[in-house]
N, C-alpha and C positions, 0 to 999 in steps of 0.2 A: 546260540539259538537263544531269542528271546521265550519268556513263557509264554506270549502272545500265538510265537509261532508255534512252539509246542503244543498248546492245547488245540489249534488248528488241524496240527497232523494228528494227535492222539484222539482225537472227538470230530469226525468228519461231519456228525449233524449241527456242529455248530456252523461251520461252512455253509451248509445246506440253508441253514436257518437264516444265514445274513443275505443269502443271494436269495431268497424268495420273499424275505422283506424289502429288498432294495426295491425303488422306484418302477425300474425298468420290469422287473419281474411281475408285480401287481400290476403293471400297465397290461403284460401280456396275458395275464389269467383273467382280468378284466374285457378283455376283448375278448377273450377264446369264450368267456360265458355268453358275452353279446352276442358272438358268432351262432352259439350252439340256440340262443333264444331266436335269432332272426330265423335260421334253418327250421325250428319248431313253426314257429307262425307260416313260415313258405308253406312247409307241407301240411296245415291244416285245412287249409279249404279244399287240396288235392282231397283228401279222404273225407272231407265234409260233402264235397260234391259225389265221390263216387259211392258213399255209402246211402245217401238221398235217393240217388236214380237207383242204386241197388234197390231200396225201401219201396219204391214208389211203382218200380218194373219188373222186379223179382216175381209177384206174385201171378203176373201173369203169361209168366214164360210157360211154353208149352211146345209140343210139336207141332201143333196148328199154326204157329207163328209163323215156323219156316215151311210149309207145305200150302196153305190156303193163302187167296186173295182177302183183300180188306173186304169187311163187309159192307153195305150200304148202311147209310146215315142212320146213328140210332140203335143199331141192331146190334147182337151180342155176336163174340164168337169171331172167326176169321184168322187172319194172319197179314204178314207181310213179305210173304216167299219174292214177289214179283219186283219189292224195294231192294231186298237184299241184293236179289242176281243182277237189278238194274245199274245197283253202284258199284259192284265187283266189274260188269262192263266197264262201265263211264271210266272208272279210276284206272283199270286195265288199258284202255286205249288212250288215256292221258299220259300213263306212265312212257307207254311205248313211243310217244311222240315227243315225251320233256325228256327223257332221260339221254337218248344219243346226242339232241340237240345241246343238252348241258354238260356232258361229259364233255363233246367235242371242243363246246367252246371253250370251256376249262381248260383242255389241254392246251389250246391255241394260246389261251392268256399265260400260262405258266412256261411252257415250254418252246414255243416257237413265236411269240409276240416280242421277245427281247426286250420287254420293259418300255416300249415308247408309248407314245401318246394316246395311240390307237388303242392299248389295252387299259391306261388309264379312262379313257370316256368309255369302255366297254364296262370299265369296274363300276365306275359312275354311275352308268344307265343300269345296272343291273343292281345297285344298292336303292336306286329309285323306285325300279319297279317293284322292288321286295315290300316298299312302304305302300305302293298304290294299293288302295281298298278293295276288296275282292268284289262290291257291286260294279267299280270301273273295268274289271276286266270283263265281268256278265255282262253288261252294257257293250262292251267292245265287241265282245262274241254275236250278240243279238245284231249288233246294226252291221256286223260283216257277213253273219252267214246266216241268220234268223229273218232280220227285217227284207219287207219284200222290196228286193231290189230286181229281181226277175218275176217277172208275170206278176203272179197272186202270192209268192212267197218268196224268200231268200235263196241263197245257193243250197242249203242243207235242210232250212226251216226247223220248227222247234225239234230237235233228235241228239240222239246219244253222241252222234260224233260233233255237233256242236257245242256239247255239253263240254265233251272230252279236250275241245280245243280251248276253251275258257278256263279249264283246269289247267290246261298243261301251260298256261300263260302265268299262273301262280305259282305252280311248281317251279317255272325254270331257275328264277333267282335263288330259291333255296340250293338247288343241285348245283349250281354256278358256283356259288360262292361255296360250298362244303367242299366240292371237287378241287377248286382252285386251292383254297388252304391244305387240304390234303396233299395236294402234289407237290406244292411248296416245301411242306413239312420230311419230305423225303429227302436223305443229305445228300447235298452235292458230289459228294466223293463216289456215291453207288454210280450216279449218272458219268463221271469220268472213267471210272474201271471198267464200263460196259464201253465205252468208245475206245478205251486203251487197249482192248482185245479186238479191236476190229468192227463194232458193230455201227451200223448206223444210226444216226438220229430216230427215225421214225420204229425201229427195233428198240433202240433202247426205252423208248416210252410205251412201247405195247408189252414186251416181255421183260420190264425192270422197274420201271417207274410206277405204272397202272397196278399191275400186283401187289405192289407194296402200299397203293395206297388204298385199295378196295375195302379194307374195314371203314375207313372214314367216309367212302363214297358209299357205301350202303347204308351207313347212318343217316348221312343226307339224303339219300332216297327216300328211306322210312319216315324220316319228318316232312318231308315233301308230300310223301304218299298219305300222311296222319294229317295233313291240312288237308288235301284235295278231298280223302272220305268224308271229312268234316263241314265241306264249304256248301252252304245254302243259296246266298245272294245270288252269286254266280247261277247255279243251276235253275232257279225259278225263272231266268231272261232266255234259258237255252235247252235246256231238257225238258221244260214245264213238268208233265205228273200224267200218270197213265194208272188205273186202275185194274189194268188186265197186264198178262204176262208181255215182255216186250217182243216186239213182233220184228226187229230190227233194227241196225243203228244208225238209220236213216228215219226213223218215227219218234215220236215223245215217247218217254220212258220214266219209271218211277224209278226215284232215289228215296234212301232212307232218312236221310236231312230234310228233304223237301216234305216226305210223309210227316216229319216227325213236325216240322211247321205247321203243315196244312192241319193236324188232327189235333193239334193243342189247342188251337185257337178257334175249336167248334164247340159248342155248348154241349155235346153228347158225351156221357161217360164212357161209353166203351171204347170210342175212338180216341178219347184221352189216355185211357189206361193203354192203347195200342202206342198213342206216343212216347209214353214212358217206358214202353216197353223197347220200341223202336231205338230211342237213348240209351239205355242199357248194352243193346245189341251193337249200337255204333261205338261205343266205349269198347267193348269188348274185342271189336275187329281192331280197333287202334292199337289197341294192349297188345293182342297176341302178333302184330304186325310188327311192333317194336321189340316183344322176347324175339318172334324170329329173328329178325336182324343182330339181335344179341348174340345169339347163339350160332349164327352164321360166321360172325366177326370174330368170335372167339376159337371157334373152331380154326377160322382160317390163321 
């Protein structure tokens, strides 16, 4: 054994020092530090946004926000309980429309299409639809369900159901893509094992593949719901707005995002404070939905 080899064996720090001083190790350290800096830069806008919304809207929080209607322009007090209820109604209807269609479409793409040209075109159309601006989806729903096509009004007119259809169009690409990817991640061996014990193809999908992909599917649905809850452009063309309690799904309805848009642009201080409080509630609703989805998937 040479003197150099004996020193490396008896002194491990010497070998470690050489490894850390090598160009590859230095490059790895530099890239790790650069990644940490980029991660910090990425999270700074999020915390600044949340902090500023809490600063501007936190002082207006109170029980009246969740129990009272918006006040007349320029007057103090009031709340936006009707907008909270309207947001829940519209998003719930949109979710009930988009989730079954999106999940079934993804199941067909992943399990029954065979990877043919039809599946390729559907995936391409889904990617294109995911990049369509939300205002285009709003104009689509407006022209099809709100505009005066029948008599003096459209099929539904300005209403919660028209708004829900517009939001469902925006939610579909996210649900289809995430569900499709989640189903493809499920190992093929699981499918073969189910088929090997005599299960039909649809039984394999319903009882084996879908349960295994549920956590990822729930995450995708949560992302779609978060986008729908914060949408404004589509709702302006479909739901319009109302200062009163919801009277039904076929009537104009108040939503938080439209309330924030309307009240933030008026010159009255009380309405501007309500707009900031509405922004805070909207952020909290999305945060609660995301946390609930995480807890559900973790328990699963």
